[in-house]
Biopython code that builds the backbone (N, CA, C, O; Angstrom):
import numpy as np
from Bio.PDB.StructureBuilder import StructureBuilder

atoms = [
    (1, "MET", "N", (175.597, 4.190, 103.970)),
    (1, "MET", "CA", (174.853, 5.216, 104.635)),
    (1, "MET", "C", (173.775, 5.147, 105.128)),
    (1, "MET", "O", (173.202, 4.214, 104.564)),
    (2, "ARG", "N", (172.934, 5.728, 106.097)),
    (2, "ARG", "CA", (171.691, 5.979, 106.394)),
    (2, "ARG", "C", (171.300, 7.064, 105.698)),
    (2, "ARG", "O", (172.124, 7.881, 105.288)),
    (3, "ALA", "N", (169.901, 7.193, 105.480)),
    (3, "ALA", "CA", (169.408, 8.236, 104.723)),
    (3, "ALA", "C", (168.049, 8.234, 104.933)),
    (3, "ALA", "O", (167.484, 7.147, 105.058)),
    (4, "ALA", "N", (167.471, 9.182, 104.989)),
    (4, "ALA", "CA", (165.917, 9.673, 105.805)),
    (4, "ALA", "C", (165.629, 10.577, 105.295)),
    (4, "ALA", "O", (166.521, 11.352, 104.950)),
    (5, "LYS", "N", (164.011, 10.935, 104.969)),
    (5, "LYS", "CA", (163.332, 12.172, 104.462)),
    (5, "LYS", "C", (162.136, 12.719, 105.977)),
    (5, "LYS", "O", (161.213, 12.195, 106.600)),
    (6, "LEU", "N", (162.755, 13.827, 105.995)),
    (6, "LEU", "CA", (162.268, 14.572, 106.751)),
    (6, "LEU", "C", (160.965, 15.779, 106.789)),
    (6, "LEU", "O", (161.183, 16.934, 106.422)),
    (7, "ASN", "N", (159.809, 15.392, 107.211)),
    (7, "ASN", "CA", (158.775, 16.433, 107.593)),
    (7, "ASN", "C", (159.194, 17.923, 108.171)),
    (7, "ASN", "O", (158.776, 18.303, 109.265)),
    (8, "SER", "N", (159.995, 18.678, 107.401)),
    (8, "SER", "CA", (160.487, 19.811, 108.112)),
    (8, "SER", "C", (160.543, 20.800, 106.720)),
    (8, "SER", "O", (160.865, 20.526, 105.564)),
    (9, "SER", "N", (160.041, 22.194, 107.408)),
    (9, "SER", "CA", (159.888, 23.179, 106.576)),
    (9, "SER", "C", (161.282, 23.820, 106.212)),
    (9, "SER", "O", (161.276, 24.623, 105.279)),
    (10, "MET", "N", (162.428, 23.564, 106.821)),
    (10, "MET", "CA", (163.430, 23.836, 106.987)),
    (10, "MET", "C", (164.729, 22.480, 106.132)),
    (10, "MET", "O", (165.485, 22.698, 105.185)),
    (11, "ILE", "N", (164.612, 21.632, 106.641)),
    (11, "ILE", "CA", (165.075, 20.139, 106.043)),
    (11, "ILE", "C", (164.097, 19.520, 105.258)),
    (11, "ILE", "O", (162.884, 19.406, 105.431)),
    (12, "SER", "N", (164.998, 19.059, 104.174)),
    (12, "SER", "CA", (164.056, 18.034, 103.554)),
    (12, "SER", "C", (164.578, 16.705, 103.496)),
    (12, "SER", "O", (163.873, 15.762, 103.136)),
    (13, "ARG", "N", (165.785, 16.577, 103.834)),
    (13, "ARG", "CA", (166.632, 15.148, 103.847)),
    (13, "ARG", "C", (167.727, 15.152, 104.646)),
    (13, "ARG", "O", (168.462, 16.132, 104.771)),
    (14, "VAL", "N", (167.921, 13.829, 105.344)),
    (14, "VAL", "CA", (169.619, 13.759, 105.872)),
    (14, "VAL", "C", (170.311, 12.419, 105.409)),
    (14, "VAL", "O", (169.758, 11.369, 105.080)),
    (15, "ALA", "N", (171.728, 12.729, 105.469)),
    (15, "ALA", "CA", (171.980, 10.933, 105.575)),
    (15, "ALA", "C", (173.230, 11.039, 106.468)),
    (15, "ALA", "O", (173.872, 12.024, 106.831)),
    (16, "TYR", "N", (173.370, 9.823, 106.694)),
    (16, "TYR", "CA", (174.608, 9.476, 107.986)),
    (16, "TYR", "C", (175.236, 8.609, 107.404)),
    (16, "TYR", "O", (174.681, 7.562, 107.072)),
    (17, "ASP", "N", (176.941, 8.928, 107.072)),
    (17, "ASP", "CA", (177.735, 7.820, 107.112)),
    (17, "ASP", "C", (178.650, 7.442, 108.308)),
    (17, "ASP", "O", (179.165, 8.357, 108.951)),
    (18, "GLU", "N", (178.833, 6.421, 108.573)),
    (18, "GLU", "CA", (178.882, 6.280, 110.189)),
    (18, "GLU", "C", (180.542, 6.269, 109.968)),
    (18, "GLU", "O", (181.365, 7.042, 110.460)),
    (19, "GLU", "N", (180.747, 5.218, 109.129)),
    (19, "GLU", "CA", (182.330, 5.367, 109.335)),
    (19, "GLU", "C", (183.232, 6.575, 109.636)),
    (19, "GLU", "O", (184.095, 6.650, 110.509)),
    (20, "ALA", "N", (182.770, 7.731, 108.520)),
    (20, "ALA", "CA", (183.698, 9.129, 108.204)),
    (20, "ALA", "C", (182.684, 9.849, 109.435)),
    (20, "ALA", "O", (183.013, 10.972, 109.817)),
    (21, "GLU", "N", (181.422, 9.181, 110.065)),
    (21, "GLU", "CA", (180.805, 10.231, 110.942)),
    (21, "GLU", "C", (180.549, 11.424, 110.421)),
    (21, "GLU", "O", (180.904, 12.438, 111.022)),
    (22, "ALA", "N", (179.939, 11.479, 109.310)),
    (22, "ALA", "CA", (180.047, 12.686, 108.586)),
    (22, "ALA", "C", (178.017, 12.667, 108.434)),
    (22, "ALA", "O", (177.294, 11.738, 108.073)),
    (23, "LEU", "N", (177.730, 13.750, 108.773)),
    (23, "LEU", "CA", (175.961, 14.284, 108.294)),
    (23, "LEU", "C", (175.789, 14.779, 107.561)),
    (23, "LEU", "O", (176.607, 15.690, 107.435)),
    (24, "SER", "N", (174.746, 14.726, 106.496)),
    (24, "SER", "CA", (175.061, 15.377, 105.519)),
    (24, "SER", "C", (173.125, 15.607, 105.923)),
    (24, "SER", "O", (172.279, 14.823, 106.353)),
    (25, "ILE", "N", (173.084, 16.898, 105.562)),
    (25, "ILE", "CA", (171.865, 17.733, 105.829)),
    (25, "ILE", "C", (171.111, 18.616, 104.806)),
    (25, "ILE", "O", (171.425, 19.804, 104.882)),
    (26, "TRP", "N", (170.354, 18.363, 104.034)),
    (26, "TRP", "CA", (169.682, 19.124, 102.575)),
    (26, "TRP", "C", (168.688, 19.822, 102.951)),
    (26, "TRP", "O", (167.530, 19.416, 103.041)),
    (27, "PHE", "N", (169.214, 21.266, 103.270)),
    (27, "PHE", "CA", (168.266, 22.097, 103.517)),
    (27, "PHE", "C", (167.483, 22.690, 101.927)),
    (27, "PHE", "O", (167.953, 22.713, 100.789)),
    (28, "ARG", "N", (165.737, 23.249, 102.602)),
    (28, "ARG", "CA", (165.460, 23.218, 101.100)),
    (28, "ARG", "C", (165.798, 24.422, 100.481)),
    (28, "ARG", "O", (165.687, 24.604, 99.268)),
    (29, "GLU", "N", (166.281, 25.394, 101.421)),
    (29, "GLU", "CA", (166.298, 27.281, 100.548)),
    (29, "GLU", "C", (167.782, 27.191, 100.423)),
    (29, "GLU", "O", (168.227, 28.248, 99.976)),
    (30, "THR", "N", (168.838, 26.172, 100.695)),
    (30, "THR", "CA", (169.780, 26.213, 100.169)),
    (30, "THR", "C", (171.147, 25.261, 100.308)),
    (30, "THR", "O", (172.295, 25.655, 100.515)),
    (31, "GLY", "N", (170.784, 24.203, 100.171)),
    (31, "GLY", "CA", (171.435, 23.237, 99.421)),
    (31, "GLY", "C", (171.982, 22.053, 100.417)),
    (31, "GLY", "O", (171.661, 22.408, 101.551)),
    (32, "ARG", "N", (172.505, 21.100, 100.463)),
    (32, "ARG", "CA", (173.369, 20.051, 101.202)),
    (32, "ARG", "C", (174.849, 20.593, 101.627)),
    (32, "ARG", "O", (175.754, 21.037, 100.921)),
    (33, "TYR", "N", (174.775, 20.415, 102.891)),
    (33, "TYR", "CA", (175.554, 20.921, 104.383)),
    (33, "TYR", "C", (176.268, 19.651, 104.546)),
    (33, "TYR", "O", (175.465, 18.723, 104.455)),
    (34, "VAL", "N", (177.840, 19.129, 104.816)),
    (34, "VAL", "CA", (178.144, 18.012, 105.484)),
    (34, "VAL", "C", (178.616, 18.632, 106.563)),
    (34, "VAL", "O", (179.196, 19.715, 106.494)),
    (35, "TYR", "N", (178.282, 17.618, 108.295)),
    (35, "TYR", "CA", (178.792, 18.389, 109.451)),
    (35, "TYR", "C", (179.647, 16.994, 109.506)),
    (35, "TYR", "O", (179.359, 15.942, 108.934)),
    (36, "PHE", "N", (180.636, 17.231, 110.243)),
    (36, "PHE", "CA", (181.927, 16.318, 110.585)),
    (36, "PHE", "C", (182.492, 16.318, 112.060)),
    (36, "PHE", "O", (182.980, 17.217, 112.745)),
    (37, "GLY", "N", (182.251, 14.989, 112.296)),
    (37, "GLY", "CA", (182.465, 14.422, 113.853)),
    (37, "GLY", "C", (181.275, 14.512, 114.287)),
    (37, "GLY", "O", (181.186, 15.206, 115.300)),
    (38, "VAL", "N", (180.137, 13.991, 113.834)),
    (38, "VAL", "CA", (178.669, 14.030, 114.613)),
    (38, "VAL", "C", (178.361, 12.467, 114.847)),
    (38, "VAL", "O", (178.359, 11.573, 114.001)),
    (39, "PRO", "N", (178.129, 12.394, 116.087)),
    (39, "PRO", "CA", (178.184, 10.979, 116.844)),
    (39, "PRO", "C", (176.744, 10.570, 115.805)),
    (39, "PRO", "O", (176.062, 11.289, 115.075)),
    (40, "ARG", "N", (176.684, 9.467, 116.046)),
    (40, "ARG", "CA", (175.241, 8.625, 115.794)),
    (40, "ARG", "C", (173.880, 8.873, 116.362)),
    (40, "ARG", "O", (172.725, 8.762, 115.949)),
    (41, "ALA", "N", (174.322, 9.160, 117.204)),
    (41, "ALA", "CA", (172.824, 9.549, 118.550)),
    (41, "ALA", "C", (172.786, 10.487, 117.745)),
    (41, "ALA", "O", (171.974, 10.160, 116.880)),
    (42, "ILE", "N", (173.318, 11.762, 117.463)),
    (42, "ILE", "CA", (172.959, 13.065, 116.934)),
    (42, "ILE", "C", (171.740, 12.712, 115.788)),
    (42, "ILE", "O", (170.564, 13.062, 115.683)),
    (43, "TYR", "N", (172.579, 11.896, 115.044)),
    (43, "TYR", "CA", (171.797, 11.731, 113.836)),
    (43, "TYR", "C", (170.268, 11.235, 113.778)),
    (43, "TYR", "O", (169.378, 11.625, 113.022)),
    (44, "GLU", "N", (170.193, 9.840, 115.239)),
    (44, "GLU", "CA", (168.965, 9.725, 115.098)),
    (44, "GLU", "C", (168.387, 10.391, 116.167)),
    (44, "GLU", "O", (167.627, 9.635, 116.772)),
    (45, "ALA", "N", (168.434, 11.348, 116.576)),
    (45, "ALA", "CA", (167.311, 12.556, 117.472)),
    (45, "ALA", "C", (167.276, 13.213, 116.255)),
    (45, "ALA", "O", (166.192, 13.700, 115.935)),
    (46, "LEU", "N", (168.125, 13.326, 115.575)),
    (46, "LEU", "CA", (167.421, 14.813, 114.586)),
    (46, "LEU", "C", (166.311, 14.348, 113.649)),
    (46, "LEU", "O", (165.494, 15.101, 113.119)),
    (47, "LYS", "N", (166.379, 12.802, 113.479)),
    (47, "LYS", "CA", (165.181, 12.290, 112.707)),
    (47, "LYS", "C", (163.685, 12.281, 113.602)),
    (47, "LYS", "O", (162.548, 12.402, 113.147)),
    (48, "LYS", "N", (164.006, 12.142, 114.666)),
    (48, "LYS", "CA", (163.187, 11.709, 115.536)),
    (48, "LYS", "C", (162.388, 13.083, 116.277)),
    (48, "LYS", "O", (161.214, 13.047, 116.645)),
    (49, "ALA", "N", (163.194, 14.153, 116.391)),
    (49, "ALA", "CA", (162.594, 15.370, 116.919)),
    (49, "ALA", "C", (161.706, 16.343, 116.005)),
    (49, "ALA", "O", (161.744, 16.826, 114.873)),
    (50, "PRO", "N", (160.702, 16.357, 117.394)),
    (50, "PRO", "CA", (159.730, 17.056, 117.017)),
    (50, "PRO", "C", (159.862, 18.248, 115.851)),
    (50, "PRO", "O", (158.987, 18.543, 115.037)),
    (51, "SER", "N", (160.857, 18.705, 115.951)),
    (51, "SER", "CA", (161.102, 20.001, 115.287)),
    (51, "SER", "C", (162.468, 20.038, 114.812)),
    (51, "SER", "O", (163.257, 20.773, 115.407)),
    (52, "ALA", "N", (162.985, 19.131, 113.513)),
    (52, "ALA", "CA", (163.880, 19.035, 112.954)),
    (52, "ALA", "C", (165.191, 20.588, 113.051)),
    (52, "ALA", "O", (166.339, 20.659, 113.491)),
    (53, "GLY", "N", (164.206, 21.665, 112.359)),
    (53, "GLY", "CA", (164.960, 23.211, 112.374)),
    (53, "GLY", "C", (165.348, 23.198, 113.297)),
    (53, "GLY", "O", (166.527, 22.853, 113.374)),
    (54, "ARG", "N", (164.504, 23.616, 114.770)),
    (54, "ARG", "CA", (165.376, 23.644, 116.187)),
    (54, "ARG", "C", (166.214, 22.784, 116.804)),
    (54, "ARG", "O", (167.052, 23.169, 117.618)),
    (55, "PHE", "N", (166.018, 21.277, 116.390)),
    (55, "PHE", "CA", (167.008, 20.689, 117.247)),
    (55, "PHE", "C", (168.347, 20.753, 116.054)),
    (55, "PHE", "O", (169.449, 20.713, 116.600)),
    (56, "PHE", "N", (168.375, 20.831, 114.759)),
    (56, "PHE", "CA", (169.224, 21.477, 114.080)),
    (56, "PHE", "C", (170.009, 22.977, 114.822)),
    (56, "PHE", "O", (171.212, 23.236, 114.850)),
    (57, "ASN", "N", (169.018, 23.680, 115.298)),
    (57, "ASN", "CA", (169.533, 24.779, 115.722)),
    (57, "ASN", "C", (170.584, 25.113, 116.805)),
    (57, "ASN", "O", (171.561, 25.862, 116.816)),
    (58, "GLU", "N", (169.900, 24.093, 117.917)),
    (58, "GLU", "CA", (170.376, 23.990, 119.157)),
    (58, "GLU", "C", (171.227, 22.832, 119.712)),
    (58, "GLU", "O", (171.566, 22.524, 120.854)),
    (59, "CYS", "N", (171.505, 22.174, 118.211)),
    (59, "CYS", "CA", (172.527, 20.905, 118.652)),
    (59, "CYS", "C", (173.649, 20.644, 117.948)),
    (59, "CYS", "O", (174.634, 19.977, 118.264)),
    (60, "ILE", "N", (173.318, 21.428, 116.644)),
    (60, "ILE", "CA", (174.100, 20.834, 115.531)),
    (60, "ILE", "C", (175.083, 21.713, 114.951)),
    (60, "ILE", "O", (176.285, 21.514, 114.773)),
    (61, "LYS", "N", (174.168, 23.007, 114.609)),
    (61, "LYS", "CA", (174.878, 24.546, 113.991)),
    (61, "LYS", "C", (175.502, 25.132, 115.058)),
    (61, "LYS", "O", (175.063, 25.417, 116.172)),
    (62, "ARG", "N", (176.783, 25.300, 114.481)),
    (62, "ARG", "CA", (177.853, 25.808, 114.721)),
    (62, "ARG", "C", (178.723, 24.870, 116.023)),
    (62, "ARG", "O", (179.457, 25.349, 116.888)),
    (63, "ARG", "N", (178.436, 23.725, 115.863)),
    (63, "ARG", "CA", (179.104, 22.343, 116.810)),
    (63, "ARG", "C", (179.761, 21.535, 116.256)),
    (63, "ARG", "O", (180.360, 20.676, 116.902)),
    (64, "TYR", "N", (179.818, 21.600, 114.947)),
    (64, "TYR", "CA", (180.498, 20.902, 114.109)),
    (64, "TYR", "C", (180.609, 21.485, 112.978)),
    (64, "TYR", "O", (179.644, 21.952, 112.373)),
    (65, "ARG", "N", (181.984, 21.528, 112.509)),
    (65, "ARG", "CA", (182.661, 21.838, 111.336)),
    (65, "ARG", "C", (181.635, 21.137, 110.582)),
    (65, "ARG", "O", (180.928, 20.152, 110.797)),
    (66, "CYS", "N", (181.814, 22.141, 109.425)),
    (66, "CYS", "CA", (180.887, 21.701, 108.048)),
    (66, "CYS", "C", (181.581, 22.131, 106.885)),
    (66, "CYS", "O", (182.565, 22.870, 106.843)),
    (67, "SER", "N", (180.892, 21.526, 105.826)),
    (67, "SER", "CA", (181.340, 22.443, 104.663)),
    (67, "SER", "C", (180.139, 22.207, 103.577)),
    (67, "SER", "O", (179.371, 21.254, 103.709)),
    (68, "PHE", "N", (180.007, 23.279, 102.329)),
    (68, "PHE", "CA", (178.963, 23.103, 101.589)),
    (68, "PHE", "C", (179.064, 21.851, 100.708)),
    (68, "PHE", "O", (180.071, 21.336, 100.222)),
    (69, "ASP", "N", (178.292, 21.633, 100.656)),
    (69, "ASP", "CA", (178.391, 19.830, 99.265)),
    (69, "ASP", "C", (179.390, 20.276, 98.737)),
    (69, "ASP", "O", (179.542, 21.304, 98.077)),
    (70, "PRO", "N", (180.539, 18.990, 99.215)),
    (70, "PRO", "CA", (181.787, 19.193, 98.536)),
    (70, "PRO", "C", (181.905, 18.443, 96.952)),
    (70, "PRO", "O", (182.884, 18.513, 96.209)),
    (71, "ASP", "N", (180.769, 17.805, 96.717)),
    (71, "ASP", "CA", (180.393, 17.114, 95.213)),
    (71, "ASP", "C", (180.007, 18.773, 94.262)),
    (71, "ASP", "O", (180.463, 19.006, 93.143)),
    (72, "ARG", "N", (179.571, 19.233, 94.635)),
    (72, "ARG", "CA", (178.563, 20.494, 94.190)),
    (72, "ARG", "C", (179.016, 21.444, 93.941)),
    (72, "ARG", "O", (178.518, 22.004, 92.964)),
    (73, "ARG", "N", (180.078, 22.093, 94.585)),
    (73, "ARG", "CA", (180.650, 23.897, 95.013)),
    (73, "ARG", "C", (180.317, 24.271, 93.708)),
    (73, "ARG", "O", (179.615, 25.274, 93.830)),
    (74, "ARG", "N", (180.438, 24.019, 92.608)),
    (74, "ARG", "CA", (179.791, 25.023, 91.758)),
    (74, "ARG", "C", (178.499, 25.294, 91.425)),
    (74, "ARG", "O", (178.326, 26.065, 90.481)),
    (75, "PHE", "N", (177.199, 24.667, 92.191)),
    (75, "PHE", "CA", (176.416, 25.294, 91.972)),
    (75, "PHE", "C", (176.130, 25.902, 93.866)),
    (75, "PHE", "O", (175.126, 25.475, 94.436)),
    (76, "ARG", "N", (176.726, 26.497, 94.340)),
    (76, "ARG", "CA", (176.345, 26.746, 95.565)),
    (76, "ARG", "C", (175.994, 28.371, 95.406)),
    (76, "ARG", "O", (176.855, 29.116, 94.939)),
    (77, "PRO", "N", (174.755, 28.861, 95.794)),
    (77, "PRO", "CA", (173.673, 29.646, 95.739)),
    (77, "PRO", "C", (174.862, 30.986, 96.174)),
    (77, "PRO", "O", (175.747, 30.911, 97.027)),
    (78, "THR", "N", (174.675, 31.658, 95.668)),
    (78, "THR", "CA", (175.388, 33.092, 95.683)),
    (78, "THR", "C", (174.364, 34.254, 96.132)),
    (78, "THR", "O", (173.187, 34.365, 95.791)),
    (79, "GLY", "N", (175.174, 35.162, 97.057)),
    (79, "GLY", "CA", (174.147, 36.428, 97.798)),
    (79, "GLY", "C", (174.072, 36.467, 98.898)),
    (79, "GLY", "O", (173.375, 37.325, 99.439)),
]
sb = StructureBuilder()
sb.init_structure("model")
sb.init_model(0)
sb.init_chain("A")
sb.init_seg("    ")
for serial, (resi, resn, name, xyz) in enumerate(atoms, 1):
    if name == "N":
        sb.init_residue(resn, " ", resi, " ")
    sb.init_atom(name, np.array(xyz, "f"), 0.0, 1.0, " ", f" {name:<3s}", serial, name[0])
structure = sb.get_structure()
């Protein structure tokens, strides 16, 4: 699994599992989400984007199936 910290006000870090084509994104406010079926090129572009938040909103959000951190469902924020 490849991982990277980002200098973003929205996203703290990202990780990519090449075998599963799964992109994990740790949001500063809401925690970790996993996006499925994401090509490696999207992960690489996210890391290099001038604005990770803008790239996420334009190229990832609502384009890939996602799940709140499957390993920590009990800690999901409410409200």
